[in-house]
C-alpha positions in Angstrom: 17.3 136.6 197.2 20.2 135.9 199.5 19.8 134.1 202.8 22.1 135.4 205.5 20.2 133.8 208.3 20.5 130.1 208.2 17.2 129.7 210.1 15.4 131.0 207.0 16.5 128.0 205.1 14.6 125.7 207.4 17.2 123.0 207.4 15.3 121.1 210.0 12.5 120.5 207.5 15.0 119.0 205.0 16.7 116.5 207.2 17.4 113.4 205.1 16.4 109.9 206.1 19.1 107.3 206.1 18.1 105.6 202.8 17.9 108.9 200.9 21.1 110.1 202.4 22.8 106.8 201.4 21.6 107.0 197.8 22.6 110.7 197.5 26.0 110.0 198.9 26.6 107.1 196.6 25.3 108.9 193.5 27.4 112.0 194.4 30.5 109.8 194.4 29.5 108.5 190.9 28.8 112.1 189.8 32.3 113.2 190.9 33.9 110.2 189.1 32.0 110.8 185.8 33.0 114.5 185.7 36.6 113.7 186.7 37.0 111.2 183.9 35.2 113.6 181.5 37.9 116.2 182.2 40.6 113.6 181.7 38.9 112.3 178.5 38.7 108.8 180.1 35.5 107.5 178.6 36.3 103.8 179.1 37.0 104.3 182.8 33.7 106.3 183.1 31.9 103.3 181.6 33.4 101.0 184.2 32.5 103.3 187.0 29.0 103.5 185.7 28.6 99.7 185.4 30.1 99.2 188.9 27.6 101.7 190.4 24.5 99.9 189.0 26.0 96.5 189.9 26.8 97.3 193.5 23.9 99.6 194.3 20.9 98.1 192.6 18.9 98.0 195.8 19.6 101.6 196.6 18.4 102.7 193.2 15.2 100.6 193.5 14.4 102.2 196.8 15.1 105.7 195.6 12.1 107.9 194.8 11.1 108.8 191.3 11.9 112.5 192.2 15.4 111.6 193.3 16.2 109.6 190.2 14.8 112.4 188.0 16.8 115.1 189.8 19.9 112.9 189.6 19.7 112.9 185.8 19.1 116.7 185.6 22.1 117.3 187.9 24.4 115.1 185.7 23.3 117.0 182.6 24.1 120.3 184.3 27.4 119.0 185.6 28.6 117.9 182.1 27.4 121.2 180.6 29.3 123.4 183.1 32.4 121.3 182.7 32.1 121.5 179.0 31.8 125.3 179.1 34.8 125.6 181.3 37.1 123.2 179.4 36.0 123.0 175.7 35.8 125.2 172.7 32.5 123.9 171.2 30.6 125.4 174.1 27.5 126.0 171.9 27.1 122.2 171.4 27.1 121.6 175.1 24.4 124.2 175.7 22.3 122.8 172.9 22.6 119.3 174.2 21.7 120.5 177.7 18.5 122.2 176.5 17.6 119.0 174.4 17.9 116.9 177.5 16.0 119.4 179.7 13.1 119.3 177.2 13.3 115.5 176.9 13.6 114.7 180.6 9.9 115.4 181.4 8.8 115.0 185.1 7.6 111.4 184.3 11.1 110.3 183.4 12.7 108.0 184.3 9.8 105.5 184.3 11.7 102.9 186.3 15.3 102.0 187.5 16.1 100.2 184.2 15.1 103.4 182.3 17.2 105.4 184.8 20.3 103.3 183.9 19.7 103.5 180.2 19.2 107.3 180.3 22.2 107.9 182.4 24.4 105.8 180.1 23.0 107.8 177.1 23.7 111.1 178.7 27.3 110.1 179.3 27.7 108.8 175.8 26.3 112.0 174.2 28.4 114.4 176.2 31.6 112.4 175.7 30.9 112.4 172.0 31.0 116.2 172.0 34.7 116.2 172.9 36.9 117.2 170.0 40.7 117.3 169.3 40.7 121.0 170.0 39.7 120.3 173.5 43.1 118.9 174.2 44.6 122.4 174.1 42.7 123.3 177.3 44.3 120.4 179.1 47.7 122.0 179.1 47.3 125.7 178.2 45.4 128.6 179.5 43.2 129.7 176.6 43.0 133.5 176.2 39.6 135.0 176.8 39.6 136.6 173.4 40.2 133.3 171.6 37.4 131.7 173.6 35.0 134.6 172.7 35.7 134.1 169.0 35.2 130.3 169.1 32.0 130.8 171.0 30.8 133.5 168.5 31.6 131.3 165.5 29.8 128.3 166.8 26.8 130.4 167.6 26.6 131.8 164.1 27.5 128.9 161.8 24.4 129.5 159.7 25.1 133.2 159.3 27.5 135.0 157.1 30.8 135.7 158.9 33.9 137.6 158.3 36.8 137.5 160.8 37.3 141.3 160.9 33.6 141.8 161.6 33.6 139.3 164.4 36.5 141.1 166.0 34.6 144.4 165.6 31.5 142.9 167.2 33.5 141.7 170.2 35.4 145.1 170.4 38.7 143.4 169.8 41.7 144.5 167.7 41.5 142.4 164.6 45.3 142.3 164.0 46.1 141.4 167.6 43.4 138.8 168.0 44.1 137.3 164.6 47.7 136.6 165.6 46.7 135.4 169.1 44.0 133.0 167.7 46.4 131.5 165.1 49.1 131.0 167.8 46.7 129.4 170.2 44.6 127.2 167.8 47.2 126.5 165.1 44.9 127.8 162.4 43.5 131.2 161.3 40.1 132.5 162.3 38.8 131.9 158.8 40.1 128.4 158.7 38.4 127.7 162.0 35.1 129.0 160.6 35.5 126.8 157.5 36.3 123.7 159.7 33.4 124.3 162.1 31.0 124.7 159.1 32.2 121.4 157.6 31.8 119.7 161.0 28.2 121.1 161.2 27.5 119.9 157.7 28.5 116.4 158.7 25.7 116.4 161.3 23.2 117.4 158.6 24.5 114.7 156.3 24.1 112.1 159.1 20.8 113.3 160.7 18.9 114.5 157.6 18.2 113.6 154.0 18.8 117.2 152.8 20.4 117.5 149.4 23.9 118.9 149.2 22.7 122.0 147.5 20.4 122.8 150.4 23.1 122.1 153.0 25.5 124.4 151.1 22.8 127.2 151.0 22.0 126.8 154.7 25.7 127.1 155.7 26.3 130.1 153.4 28.6 128.5 150.8 28.6 130.1 147.4 27.3 126.9 145.8 27.6 123.1 146.0 31.0 123.1 144.3 32.3 125.6 146.9 30.9 123.4 149.7 32.5 120.3 148.3 35.8 122.0 148.0 35.8 123.0 151.6 34.6 119.6 152.7 37.4 117.8 151.0 39.9 120.2 152.5 39.1 119.1 156.0 37.8 115.5 155.4 39.7 114.1 152.4 36.4 112.9 151.0 33.3 114.4 149.4 30.0 115.0 151.3 28.3 112.4 149.1 31.0 109.8 149.9 30.9 110.7 153.6 27.1 110.2 153.7 27.4 106.8 151.9 30.3 105.6 154.1 28.2 106.4 157.2 25.0 104.9 156.0 24.9 102.4 158.8 25.5 105.1 161.4 22.6 107.2 159.9 20.3 104.2 160.2 21.4 103.7 163.8 20.8 107.3 164.7 17.4 107.3 163.1 16.5 104.2 165.1 17.6 105.9 168.3 15.6 109.0 167.5 12.5 106.8 166.9 13.0 105.0 170.2 13.4 108.3 172.0 10.2 109.6 170.4 8.3 106.4 171.3 9.4 106.7 175.0 7.7 110.1 175.2 4.3 108.6 174.5 
């Protein structure tokens, strides 16, 4: 439904009081800063802006309503997602993270201003962690639509069997043309990109689960464990087992964070 008559929007009924207007204005400035620094890959600067906001506007946050704080978190998640979709190749991860937060941010959250701060810091950290070296390409070049379509398809089907020529057929693209275009833009072939993204996905499984290597290999459609290990070493210069052991502390930390998140829901 489109509103061409401004009267239908009943703006008079949505006039903001001074306190609410002040909070929304200050948070909007922070929102803009976070997204600006996200596009520039300036995570340290974003952290400083975040710390400054909570230090200088503690009273505003305390006086803000629960609904305003909740909506602020939802808006930031949406902002990060849309920016990620516009400027990054791993678009699937941004959508998945958005849906995870939308499910987790129940109407009761945040419970208080302290929880609001912790949650906002966690949101920023999680979205910044999704940035990859491939994203730097978008900072200087215009990525062809066909290349973006292929990267999006690959990341949506990491657990399915994939062949570059069939991906091109599915997207109604000329395989020979898009293959050259993809290699020129990304610096690696479509098949190599598939292999790399599968290895990256397997790293998440190694960190977040206790699944045996054989099961991870099966899930990601490798011929067998040996084939999986071969591909893993190609992109990581280590074996899956060594990677899991080297990141043992990180796995423990992630498990603790998951438990804390789960406990906060009850």
